[in-house]
C-alpha angles and dihedrals in degrees: 000000000000133000129029117301094205115111118255126220093261095042119113114269136199114271121238104225106129118106137186093282091052091047094052093047092047089051093048091044092050093052104042111071125122097314102091090050091055116022100068088068091051091049092050089060092063099027110039097185124092094209092055092045089056090046094056091049090052092047091046090052092050091050089050090051088050088055091048092051090050097047091045092067092054092043090056091045092051106024095181137119110272105052110194092026090067096040093054093041094051095044102041109011138272095292092066093048090049094049090053092050092043093053091044094054096039097051121323100074099018092045090048090052091049091049092050091046095053089043087056089051091050092056092041087056088064088067101027108035093198089070095050117126085230091061104090111207099174134021112181122174112219108181109294090346128077118209111214125188118191133193089253091057091049090050089050093052091049090050092050091049094048096048093043090052091051091050091046093061096051148335093238091051092051094043091044093057091044093049094047093050092046092052090050095049093046088050090051092050091046089051090052089051095047095047090040090061093040097060125071111273113241090201127057114233116256098177091128099040117134114282119256117257150271097044092221092061090050092054091050092048091050090055092048091048093053091067098066089038093057091045088053088058093046117127095047090121097056093099091067089066088063096047090115090065099048124108111233093358091188087070108019097049098054094041093045091053096042097045092044096051094042092047092050092048091054092046092050091049097052092042089056089051088058090051089052091053091051106043138027117238092255091057092045090054090054099054131077096195102046095167092061093041092052092048091049090052092049103036108012129242094326089060091057090051092050091050090051087055090049091051090049090053092044093052092049090051093049089049090050095052092045093053091046096050106030094054087068093066096074099046096075091040090057092043088054089054093249101113142028108320093224089065091064090070121115111195109250094220106027094038092217130127089260097170092052093046093052094044093047092047094048095048093044090050091051090051090050091051093045092065091219097091096106093052093047091046091052091051094055100040086084088058092046091057090048089056090050091054091048092048092050089052090048092074089059092045093050092048087060101038096040106028093152097050111122110260113181087177125039125190110267112239094017125208096011094057097051091043091053089051093047092049092050091051092047090049088058090048092052092045091052091048090053099040100036110021092157093053090047093053093049090050091052089047092055088049093050090054084073093066097077089041090054092050091049095049092045090055092047091050092049091051092050091049091050092050093049093048 
């Protein structure tokens, strides 16, 4: 690459056109995927008490809100595209921002997009069998390894390509599709809640039944249950990546995060109450797709089909918001000379980070086709939580290192709120280290691969700067 990748004063720039409504819908859309239709069953296996299941969802929602309140202060302080990249860079130095962006592109964000895309294909296969993950389209032996491509993977790649193309041609187009799908999926979930409360409950409520004993086992089960709950809320931070495109970010970013996380917490709570009316705890613990099972118990087979359609819509919406927001991470990295120069490009007519959108879409599609996206994503989720803990601590670091920086918004409940968020993230880190030490080590290894890449890009950037000067 030649020339400086940093934007000049007359270069095209991102347009600030997202408001509070967009921010709240993007946050909701980023959180609600397939999780809420699955994880309650997983939680019931370790925590067989409906009152405690509801409690962990409420606590998980409050911790997510704590994270939103914490990130909002940094988003207002650095209202630029890239979110966590800037927060880590400004608090700890450019290496930490780079490592976050490196891990995001390599697996965290791209692997998440691939996982959502193939999940979309799996549910689409319920209605169009050609796109089923069980429909093998290609089986190619490559040495000791066999590359298999299913209809679900193909559907995922097509979904990634379609959404990436929409986001390429304009922010309003990308946000418009995301907002419309989010409104539809929230309406579908609200309909399930309303009709779920309207019909006669086949199961008597046991929210206030005596707690299981001994107390020590209950405390341990609560800790184990918090892990899938917090994963179900994952994605709440995506809006910060698009801070550079928000109107009045000092107002729209905090309110978008807060309204989005609070709204999702309420929706998750009432949806679980519907599950409790439909199925006993023993039945919940025995099903992987609790949303469909509960709808079948309440409304019959047609209810299960309608929930499958709602999950399909929900997954597509979550994929749309992820592609919209995560593509903004790599733009500032490239503009700082710490990533591929082509990713620093803002389209002169569409005013979108076109290079980042194309690169993210291509790499996510390759991960989806590789069939190894879930394993890679699992490896780096440990690293993602580490970055969350470091980002939560960054608000405390920046309060001390930049006390006079203008802050039109300050984290409510500081420092208790950031500390609660940091402790919850660290608890997940410790749990992963104990339960999956091998996965944790592989995740750290993938992260450390970024060190030589960082050194190389820093040298390249220094050479370009020397030539220009």
